[in-house]
C-alpha positions in Angstrom: 0.0 0.0 0.0 1.4 3.4 -1.0 1.7 6.2 1.7 -1.6 7.9 2.3 -3.6 5.7 -0.1 -6.3 3.9 1.8 -7.7 2.5 -1.5 -4.4 0.7 -2.4 -3.9 2.5 -5.7 -1.3 0.8 -7.8 -1.9 2.4 -11.2 -3.5 5.2 -13.3 -4.8 5.3 -16.8 -3.5 7.8 -19.3 -6.3 8.6 -21.8 -3.8 10.1 -24.3 -4.6 12.5 -27.1 -7.0 10.6 -29.3 -9.8 8.2 -28.4 -10.3 7.2 -32.1 -8.6 3.9 -32.9 -8.1 4.8 -36.5 -6.0 7.9 -35.5 -3.6 5.9 -33.3 -1.2 5.0 -36.1 -1.0 8.5 -37.3 -0.5 10.0 -33.8 2.2 7.3 -33.1 4.1 8.1 -36.3 3.9 11.8 -35.8 5.2 11.7 -32.2 7.8 9.1 -33.0 9.1 11.4 -35.8 9.1 14.5 -33.6 10.8 12.6 -30.8 13.6 11.4 -33.1 14.1 15.0 -34.6 14.2 16.4 -31.0 16.8 13.9 -29.8 19.0 14.0 -32.9 18.7 17.8 -33.4 19.7 18.6 -29.8 22.3 15.9 -29.7 23.9 17.5 -32.8 24.0 20.9 -31.1 25.7 19.4 -28.1 28.3 17.5 -30.1 29.0 20.5 -32.4 29.6 22.8 -29.4 31.7 20.2 -27.5 34.0 19.5 -30.5 34.5 23.1 -31.7 36.9 25.1 -29.4 35.6 28.3 -30.9 32.2 27.6 -29.2 33.6 27.1 -25.7 32.1 30.3 -24.5 29.4 31.1 -21.9 26.6 31.5 -24.4 27.2 28.1 -26.1 27.9 26.4 -22.7 24.4 27.4 -21.6 23.0 26.4 -25.0 24.5 22.9 -24.8 23.0 22.5 -21.3 19.6 23.6 -22.7 19.8 21.1 -25.5 20.6 18.3 -23.0 17.6 19.4 -20.8 15.3 19.5 -23.9 16.3 15.9 -24.7 15.5 14.8 -21.1 12.3 16.9 -21.0 10.8 15.2 -24.1 12.1 11.8 -23.0 10.1 12.1 -19.8 6.7 11.9 -21.5 6.9 10.8 -25.2 8.5 7.3 -24.9 5.9 6.2 -22.3 3.1 7.5 -24.6 4.6 5.7 -27.6 4.9 2.4 -25.7 1.3 2.6 -24.5 0.1 3.3 -28.0 2.1 0.4 -29.4 0.9 -2.0 -26.8 -2.6 -0.6 -26.8 -2.4 0.0 -23.1 -3.3 3.1 -21.1 -1.7 1.9 -17.8 1.0 3.7 -15.9 2.0 2.4 -12.4 1.6 4.6 -9.4 5.4 4.7 -8.9 5.9 5.4 -12.6 3.4 8.3 -12.5 5.1 9.9 -9.5 8.5 9.5 -11.1 7.3 10.9 -14.4 5.8 13.9 -12.5 9.1 14.4 -10.7 11.2 14.5 -13.8 8.7 16.6 -15.7 8.8 19.3 -13.0 12.6 19.0 -12.8 13.2 19.6 -16.5 10.5 22.2 -16.8 12.2 24.2 -14.0 15.6 23.7 -15.6 14.3 24.9 -19.0 13.0 28.1 -17.3 16.2 28.8 -15.3 18.5 28.1 -18.2 16.5 30.5 -20.4 16.8 33.1 -17.7 20.6 32.6 -17.3 21.0 32.9 -21.1 19.1 36.2 -21.0 21.5 37.4 -18.3 24.4 36.3 -20.4 23.1 38.3 -23.4 22.5 41.3 -21.1 26.1 41.3 -19.9 27.5 40.8 -23.4 25.5 43.7 -24.9 25.3 46.1 -22.0 28.8 45.5 -20.4 30.9 44.2 -23.3 34.2 45.3 -21.9 33.7 43.4 -18.7 32.0 40.3 -20.2 34.8 37.9 -19.9 35.5 39.0 -16.3 31.8 38.7 -15.2 30.9 35.6 -17.2 33.8 33.5 -16.0 33.8 29.7 -16.0 33.2 29.6 -12.3 30.1 31.8 -12.4 28.7 29.9 -15.4 29.1 26.6 -13.6 27.5 28.0 -10.4 24.5 29.3 -12.4 23.9 25.9 -13.9 24.4 24.1 -10.6 22.0 26.5 -8.9 19.4 25.8 -11.6 19.7 22.1 -11.0 19.6 22.5 -7.2 16.4 24.7 -7.1 14.6 22.7 -9.7 15.4 19.4 -7.9 14.1 20.8 -4.6 10.9 22.0 -6.2 10.2 18.8 -8.0 11.1 16.6 -5.0 8.8 18.6 -2.7 5.8 18.6 -5.0 6.3 14.9 -5.9 6.6 13.8 -2.2 3.5 15.8 -1.3 1.6 13.8 -3.9 2.4 10.5 -2.0 0.1 11.5 0.9 -3.0 12.1 -1.2 -5.9 9.6 -1.2 -7.4 8.5 -4.5 -10.9 7.0 -5.1 -12.3 5.1 -8.0 -11.7 7.6 -10.8 -8.1 7.0 -11.9 -8.3 8.2 -15.5 -5.9 11.0 -16.3 -7.2 13.0 -19.4 -3.7 13.6 -20.6 -0.8 11.8 -22.3 1.4 12.1 -19.2 1.1 12.5 -15.4 0.5 16.3 -15.2 0.4 17.4 -11.6 -2.7 19.5 -11.9 -4.7 16.6 -13.4 -3.5 14.2 -10.6 -4.5 16.6 -7.9 -8.0 16.8 -9.4 -8.3 13.0 -9.1 -7.6 13.0 -5.3 -10.4 12.4 -2.8 -8.5 13.9 0.2 -7.9 17.6 0.9 -5.6 19.1 -1.8 -5.5 22.6 -0.5 -1.8 22.5 0.6 -0.8 20.8 -2.7 -2.6 23.4 -4.7 -1.0 26.3 -2.7 2.5 24.8 -3.1 1.8 24.3 -6.9 0.6 27.8 -7.5 3.3 29.3 -5.3 6.0 27.4 -7.2 4.5 28.5 -10.5 4.7 32.2 -9.4 8.2 32.0 -7.9 9.8 29.6 -10.4 8.2 30.9 -13.6 7.1 34.5 -12.7 10.4 35.7 -11.2 12.6 34.3 -14.0 10.2 35.9 -16.5 10.6 39.2 -14.7 14.4 38.7 -14.9 14.2 38.0 -18.7 12.0 41.0 -19.3 14.4 43.2 -17.3 17.4 41.9 -19.2 15.8 42.6 -22.6 14.6 46.0 -21.5 18.2 46.9 -20.8 19.4 45.3 -24.0 16.9 47.3 -26.1 18.0 50.5 -24.4 21.7 49.7 -25.1 20.9 48.8 -28.8 19.0 52.0 -29.3 22.1 53.9 -28.1 24.2 52.3 -30.9 24.6 54.9 -33.7 25.2 52.6 -36.7 22.5 50.4 -38.2 25.0 47.6 -38.7 26.0 47.7 -35.0 22.3 47.6 -34.0 21.7 44.6 -36.3 24.8 42.8 -35.0 23.8 43.3 -31.4 20.2 42.3 -31.9 21.2 39.2 -33.9 23.1 37.8 -31.0 20.0 37.5 -28.9 17.3 37.0 -31.6 17.3 33.2 -31.4 17.1 33.2 -27.6 14.2 35.7 -27.7 12.4 33.5 -30.1 12.8 30.4 -27.9 11.7 32.4 -24.8 8.6 33.8 -26.5 7.6 30.3 -27.9 8.1 28.6 -24.5 6.4 31.1 -22.3 3.5 31.9 -24.7 2.6 28.3 -25.2 2.8 27.6 -21.4 0.6 30.6 -20.6 -1.8 29.7 -23.4 -2.2 26.2 -22.1 -2.8 27.1 -18.5 -5.0 30.1 -19.2 -7.1 28.1 -21.6 -7.4 25.2 -19.0 -8.4 27.7 -16.4 -11.1 29.1 -18.6 -12.5 25.8 -19.8 -13.2 22.4 -18.2 -12.2 20.6 -21.4 -9.1 18.7 -20.2 -8.6 17.0 -23.6 -8.1 20.4 -25.3 -5.6 21.3 -22.7 -3.7 18.0 -23.3 -3.6 18.7 -27.0 -2.4 22.3 -26.5 0.3 21.1 -24.0 2.0 19.2 -26.9 3.3 22.5 -28.1 5.6 23.2 -25.2 6.3 19.6 -24.2 7.2 18.3 -27.7 7.2 21.0 -30.4 9.3 23.6 -28.6 12.2 21.2 -27.7 12.1 20.0 -31.3 12.2 23.5 -32.8 15.0 24.9 -30.5 17.9 23.4 -32.5 16.5 24.8 -35.7 15.9 28.2 -34.2 19.5 28.4 -32.8 21.2 27.0 -35.9 19.3 28.8 -38.7 20.2 32.3 -37.5 23.7 31.5 -36.1 26.7 31.3 -38.4 28.9 29.9 -35.7 26.6 26.9 -35.0 26.1 26.3 -38.7 29.9 26.3 -39.2 30.5 24.0 -36.3 27.8 21.6 -37.6 29.4 21.5 -41.0 32.8 20.8 -39.5 31.3 18.0 -37.3 29.5 16.4 -40.2 32.7 16.6 -42.3 31.5 19.1 -44.9 34.2 21.7 -44.2 
């Protein structure tokens, strides 16, 4: 018997994205393709950066960490969904559900913190270019990444452990393709007030504050760019942070869209479909966004693939 579960819950049922049997093959092929592109694309970014000494800078150090987190982020949810579709099973064990929730919260937090750290890196590079190498030294870069891991681990561990003490009744169907914490809380029979308060508090602190930091960094960046006299100088300065700004906008807009829509409607299936964008599509697009507008990455990829 699991802690706090008087009803001896041993498994949940993930309803997935489509209830129509004829759509299962299409959905499986689509998600399998997107997962392969995500893993291979981000892995190429990591290998290109690690093998090219010219890219051993703070900006690309953070980018390689982001690519690693994106692989883990997608791997937390998609493989289990693909296995369930292939075996025509909707079951996920109680322990598996808690573990999936833990890792999903962990890598979501890491994504947010790394995007914030990357915004700070661009702020220092554009607003304090003469002191950039002194400020963004290897020790600080490593500390920023370690701090991101530490805070994200504490948050995901706390929220996952709190789930262990909830009591569940007969309704064990999760209208999602993974164990999303909000959906699990809604299935509980016991008092969930504390869980909800911690969840919302964590959302405000771990998503709201980093967003404020990103907005502050880009406000300062825009002010610095406006002060540059030449059009070429402005373009060069903006191009160094355009990819990051695109990724941040995509990530935050999709998350806000999903959770605002889920708050406005009781249709959990629509929310599950919308969440595909930030859980699967965004990690898949990140390597393309960073490589298409970045000559250094494209050059490193050509060298790695033996075309230069």
